[in-house]
N, C-alpha and C positions, 0 to 999 in steps of 0.2 A: 504494500500500500504506500502510495507516495505521501510525502509530507503535507502537501496541500489537501489531499483527501482526508488525512488524519485531522488536520485543523478544522475541516468542514464538519466531520463527525463530532468532534468535541464541541464546536460551536452550536450544532443542532441539539446536542444533549444539554448544554447549559441553557439554551433558550427554552427547551422543554421543561427543565426544572423551574425556571423563572415563571413560566406560564402556570404550571401546576401549583406552585407556591402562591401565586396571586389568586387563583381560583379558590384555593383552600382558605386564604385570608378573607375573601369576600363571603364565603359560606359561614365562617366561624365567628365573624365579628357580630357583636350584639349592640343593641341600641334602639333608637326610634327611627322608623322610616316615615317620612312625610312626602306624600305625592299629591300634586295638584294637577287635576285633569278635568275633562268635560263633566264628570259626575260630581265635582267638588273637591274637597280636601279629604284625603284619607291618611289616617295616622295608624301605623302598625308598630306595636311594641314587641320586640323580640325577647 
């Protein structure tokens, strides 16, 4: 495997870890969700 291909594989793995970590953070955070839409204001407490 060439050095460039190795760097590409490592870069893809790092990007995947970052994306999975961000998605996990979004799922695990708690707090209050406030949404303003056509139906009015919705407040969701986690």
